[in-house]
C-alpha positions as CSV (number, residue, x, y, z in Angstrom):
1,M,21.9,53.7,86.6
2,M,23.0,50.1,85.8
3,P,25.3,49.9,82.8
4,S,25.5,46.7,80.7
5,D,29.1,47.2,79.4
6,E,32.1,49.4,79.5
7,N,30.9,51.9,76.9
8,Q,27.5,52.3,78.6
9,T,29.4,52.9,81.9
10,R,31.2,55.8,80.3
11,Q,27.9,57.2,78.9
12,M,26.3,56.9,82.4
13,L,29.2,58.5,84.2
14,S,28.9,61.4,81.7
15,T,25.1,61.5,82.1
16,G,25.5,61.6,85.9
17,F,28.1,64.3,85.7
18,L,26.0,66.5,83.5
19,H,22.8,65.9,85.6
20,N,21.8,68.7,87.9
21,G,21.1,66.6,90.9
22,P,22.2,63.4,92.6
23,A,23.2,60.5,90.4
24,S,24.5,57.0,91.0
25,V,26.0,54.4,88.7
26,R,26.0,50.8,90.0
27,Y,28.4,48.3,88.4
28,P,29.6,44.9,89.7
29,R,33.0,43.6,90.4
30,G,35.2,42.2,87.6
31,T,35.7,43.3,84.1
32,G,33.2,44.1,81.4
33,P,32.3,42.0,78.4
34,G,34.9,43.7,76.2
35,S,32.6,46.0,74.2
36,L,33.9,48.6,71.9
37,V,34.3,51.9,73.6
38,N,33.2,55.0,71.8
39,I,35.5,57.9,72.5
40,N,32.6,60.4,72.6
41,L,30.9,60.8,75.9
42,T,27.3,60.9,74.9
43,P,24.8,61.4,77.8
44,L,21.8,59.2,77.9
45,T,18.2,60.3,78.2
46,I,17.5,59.8,82.0
47,G,14.9,57.1,82.7
48,K,14.7,55.6,79.3
49,G,15.5,52.0,78.4
50,E,15.8,50.5,75.0
51,I,14.6,47.4,73.2
52,R,17.7,45.4,72.1
53,R,15.8,42.4,70.6
54,K,12.2,41.9,69.5
55,G,10.6,38.5,70.1
56,Q,7.4,36.7,71.1
57,R,5.4,35.9,74.3
58,V,8.2,36.7,76.8
59,A,10.0,40.0,77.5
60,I,13.2,40.0,79.5
61,L,13.9,43.3,81.3
62,A,17.6,43.3,81.8
63,F,19.3,45.7,84.4
64,G,23.1,46.0,84.0
65,T,25.7,43.5,83.0
66,V,23.3,40.5,82.8
67,L,22.2,42.0,79.4
68,A,24.5,39.7,77.5
69,S,23.1,36.6,79.2
70,A,19.5,37.9,78.6
71,L,20.2,38.3,74.9
72,E,21.7,34.8,74.6
73,A,18.7,33.3,76.5
74,A,16.3,35.3,74.3
75,H,17.9,34.0,71.1
76,H,17.0,30.5,72.1
77,L,13.5,31.4,73.3
78,D,12.6,34.1,70.7
79,A,12.0,36.5,73.5
80,T,12.1,40.3,73.6
81,V,14.9,42.0,75.5
82,A,14.9,45.5,77.0
83,D,18.1,47.0,78.3
84,M,16.4,49.0,81.1
85,R,19.5,51.0,82.0
86,F,17.8,53.0,84.8
87,V,16.4,51.8,88.1
88,K,15.3,55.3,89.2
89,P,13.6,56.8,87.4
90,I,12.4,53.5,85.9
91,D,11.0,53.5,82.3
92,E,7.3,53.1,83.1
93,K,6.2,53.5,79.5
94,L,8.5,50.7,78.3
95,I,7.4,48.4,81.1
96,Q,3.7,49.1,80.3
97,D,4.2,48.5,76.6
98,L,6.0,45.2,77.3
99,A,3.4,44.1,79.8
100,I,0.6,44.7,77.3
101,T,2.3,42.9,74.4
102,H,3.8,39.9,76.2
103,E,2.4,37.0,78.2
104,L,5.3,36.9,80.7
105,L,7.9,39.4,82.0
106,I,11.2,38.4,83.6
107,T,13.4,40.9,85.3
108,V,17.1,40.0,85.6
109,E,19.6,42.0,87.6
110,E,22.9,41.5,89.3
111,A,21.5,42.9,92.5
112,S,19.3,41.8,95.4
113,I,15.9,40.5,94.4
114,M,14.3,42.0,97.6
115,G,14.0,45.7,97.1
116,G,15.7,45.6,93.7
117,A,14.8,46.8,90.2
118,G,12.5,43.8,89.8
119,S,10.5,45.0,92.8
120,A,10.2,48.4,91.3
121,V,8.8,46.8,88.1
122,N,6.3,44.8,90.3
123,E,5.2,47.9,92.2
124,F,4.6,49.9,89.0
125,L,2.5,47.1,87.4
126,L,0.5,46.8,90.6
127,S,-0.1,50.6,90.8
128,K,-1.5,50.6,87.2
129,G,-3.6,47.4,87.7
130,I,-1.6,45.6,85.0
131,N,-2.0,41.9,85.6
132,V,0.8,40.0,83.9
133,P,3.0,37.1,85.3
134,V,6.4,38.3,86.4
135,I,9.6,36.4,87.4
136,N,12.3,38.3,89.3
137,Q,15.8,36.9,88.9
138,G,18.6,38.4,90.9
139,I,20.8,37.8,93.9
140,P,18.8,35.8,96.4
141,D,18.6,36.7,100.1
142,R,21.2,34.1,101.2
143,Y,24.9,33.8,101.4
144,I,26.6,33.2,98.0
145,E,29.8,31.2,98.3
146,A,33.1,32.9,97.1
147,A,33.7,31.8,93.5
148,S,34.5,33.3,90.1
149,H,32.1,36.0,89.0
150,A,30.7,33.6,86.3
151,D,30.2,30.8,88.8
152,Q,28.3,33.1,91.2
153,L,26.0,34.3,88.4
154,A,25.3,30.7,87.4
155,E,24.6,29.8,91.1
156,C,22.0,32.6,91.1
157,G,20.5,31.7,87.8
158,L,21.7,34.8,86.1
159,N,23.6,33.2,83.2
160,A,21.8,32.4,79.9
161,E,21.0,28.9,80.9
162,G,19.5,29.9,84.3
163,I,17.4,32.6,82.6
164,Q,16.1,30.0,80.1
165,I,15.3,27.5,82.8
166,A,13.3,30.0,84.8
167,I,11.3,31.1,81.8
168,K,10.6,27.5,80.6
169,R,9.5,26.5,84.1
170,R,7.0,29.4,84.3
171,L,5.7,28.9,80.7
172,D,5.1,25.2,81.5
173,R,2.9,26.2,84.4
174,M,1.0,28.9,82.5
175,P,-2.3,28.1,80.8
176,T,-2.2,28.2,77.1
177,K,-4.0,31.0,75.5
178,K,-7.1,29.9,73.6
179,L,-8.4,31.7,70.5
180,H,-11.7,33.4,71.1
181,F,-14.0,33.0,68.1
182,T,-16.9,35.4,67.3
183,K,-19.7,34.2,65.0
184,T,-18.0,35.9,62.1
185,N,-14.6,34.3,62.3
186,A,-16.0,31.0,63.7
187,S,-18.0,30.5,60.4
188,K,-14.8,31.1,58.4
189,A,-12.8,28.5,60.4
């Protein structure tokens, strides 16, 4: 599980405690975004993400604390944002629904790109034969200089600006979708 804020961390710890089997909650260093904490410990449905914003063309699949940056980037791009919450089991139905309804997916996570949650998304899409462009944003396989948490995220392109840049670059390289006319709607045009 990868919580996006303090409240979700509490929910995930409760979920893991109540689960009859192994459970893991992965959270990064530093403090959370300062979300309101609900005193009730409500367990989550294991393996289910949730849509946090509906948009057009692009779907951002956020894993963990990068959710706030994903929402900010999505606001500027009119993108959909899914708070994936679980890496294993991953929400396959949500991924499939987003892949079918969007032209581009981008996974963002504060974890290694290689072998990370984005890789799990890629593997699922390949196993189902779903062909949609995907960008994986995360921690690259290189040394990251010591710095503030925010500076390290920015260096890895995991802040709102970095996410927007990655999406815009890919959209610029993608062919534009052309309308396909049938005889019926061609005569009306």
